[in-house]
C-alpha positions in Angstrom: -19.4 15.2 1.7 -20.2 17.7 4.4 -20.0 15.1 7.2 -15.9 15.8 6.5 -16.6 19.0 8.4 -14.5 20.6 5.6 -13.7 24.4 6.1 -13.1 27.4 3.4 -8.7 27.6 3.4 -7.9 23.9 4.2 -5.5 21.9 2.6 -6.3 18.4 1.1 -3.5 16.2 0.3 -3.4 12.5 -1.2 -0.5 10.6 -1.2 -0.5 6.9 -2.6 0.9 5.1 -5.4 -0.2 4.6 -9.1 -3.9 4.4 -7.7 -3.6 7.9 -6.1 -1.3 9.3 -8.8 -4.1 8.2 -11.6 -2.0 10.8 -14.5 -2.5 13.4 -12.3 1.2 14.0 -13.6 1.4 13.7 -17.3 -2.4 13.0 -18.8 -4.3 14.5 -16.1 -3.0 17.2 -14.2 -3.1 18.3 -11.3 -5.2 15.6 -9.5 -5.2 12.3 -11.8 -8.3 10.9 -13.5 -9.2 8.7 -10.1 -10.5 8.7 -6.5 -8.6 12.3 -6.1 -10.4 14.3 -8.5 -13.6 12.2 -8.1 -13.4 13.6 -4.5 -12.5 17.1 -5.1 -14.9 16.9 -7.6 -18.0 15.8 -5.4 -17.4 18.5 -2.4 -17.1 21.4 -5.1 -20.7 19.8 -6.4 -21.6 20.0 -2.6 -19.9 23.3 -1.4 -18.7 25.3 -4.0 -18.6 27.9 -1.8 -15.9 26.6 0.0 -12.0 27.3 -0.9 -10.4 24.1 -0.9 -6.8 23.3 -2.1 -6.4 19.8 -3.4 -2.9 18.6 -3.6 -2.1 14.9 -5.1 1.4 13.3 -4.9 1.0 10.1 -5.4 3.5 8.2 -7.6 2.8 5.5 -9.6 5.0 2.4 -8.4 5.8 3.2 -5.2 6.1 1.3 -2.1 6.1 3.1 1.6 9.5 2.5 1.4 9.9 5.4 -1.2 7.0 7.2 0.6 9.3 7.7 3.7 12.0 9.4 2.0 9.8 11.9 0.6 7.5 12.0 3.8 8.8 15.4 4.9 9.0 17.1 1.3 5.8 15.8 -0.3 3.6 15.6 3.0 5.1 17.0 6.0 6.1 20.6 4.6 2.8 20.8 3.1 0.9 21.1 6.2 -2.1 19.4 5.0 -5.5 19.7 7.3 -6.8 16.4 5.5 -4.3 13.8 4.5 -5.5 10.9 2.5 -3.6 7.9 1.9 -3.9 4.9 -0.2 -0.5 2.9 -0.5 0.7 -1.0 -0.5 -0.3 -3.1 -3.5 3.7 -2.4 -4.6 4.4 -3.3 -1.3 2.5 -6.4 -1.1 3.9 -7.5 -5.0 7.5 -6.7 -4.0 7.0 -8.9 -0.8 5.6 -12.0 -2.7 7.3 -11.7 -6.3 10.4 -10.0 -5.5 11.4 -11.8 -1.9 11.7 -8.1 -0.7 11.5 -8.6 2.8 11.4 -4.8 3.8 8.1 -4.9 2.1 6.5 -7.5 4.2 3.1 -7.2 6.0 5.0 -6.2 9.1 7.3 -3.5 8.1 4.9 -2.0 5.9 2.4 -1.6 8.9 5.2 -0.2 10.9 6.3 2.3 8.7 2.4 3.5 7.7 2.1 4.1 11.4 5.0 5.9 11.5 3.9 8.3 8.4 0.5 8.5 10.0 1.8 9.3 13.5 4.5 11.6 11.8 1.8 13.5 10.0 -0.7 13.7 12.6 2.0 15.0 15.3 3.1 17.9 12.9 0.2 18.9 11.2 -2.9 17.8 13.5 -4.1 16.7 10.0 -7.4 14.6 9.5 -6.9 11.3 8.4 -8.7 9.1 5.4 -7.3 6.0 5.3 -7.8 3.3 1.9 -7.0 0.0 2.2 -4.7 -1.3 -0.6 -6.8 -3.4 -3.0 -6.4 -6.5 -5.2 -8.6 -7.4 -7.9 -10.0 -10.9 -6.6 -10.3 -13.9 -8.8 -11.6 -17.1 -7.8 -8.8 -19.1 -5.7 -6.6 -21.0 -8.5 -7.8 -19.0 -11.1 -4.3 -16.9 -11.5 -1.0 -18.0 -9.4 -0.2 -14.5 -7.7 -3.8 -14.1 -6.8 -3.9 -17.4 -4.9 -0.6 -16.6 -3.3 -2.0 -13.2 -2.1 -4.9 -15.2 -0.7 -2.7 -17.6 1.0 -0.2 -15.3 2.6 -3.2 -13.5 4.0 -1.9 -10.3 3.0 -5.1 -9.1 1.7 -7.0 -7.2 5.3 -5.2 -10.0 7.4 -7.4 -12.4 6.0 -6.1 -15.7 5.8 -7.1 -18.2 3.2 -10.4 -18.8 2.3 
């Protein structure tokens, strides 16, 4: 963990959808019970002397469209030193199953790149990006899974 070069007084911000949220607003405040809490715990276990502030602003069900609307308030105004972002599975679902073109692969990538550039320009933060993932089953087992593979949404890969 110390390879992250964390320093006392820094602020670590987690942004994303339900995978980031992980109950942080209801059952498990303030960080949830997912990777945000795990990372904070690992850093504390290794370097408890560091005074790091951890903020989780993930919101379940959101796409990059909603994230963009709250970016100034829930990211830039918080002035993070570190920004971790995991968002995209809802973009994928809305595109594939609702036909929402604004959440397709190209608009998703453009919007996310723009948000990250705005964050680094405004705050100088370091980025930790996590790729949206989809629980994979053997092709053909589940129609939704098959459509994701066929569209090449996951990691830019084509169908197997």
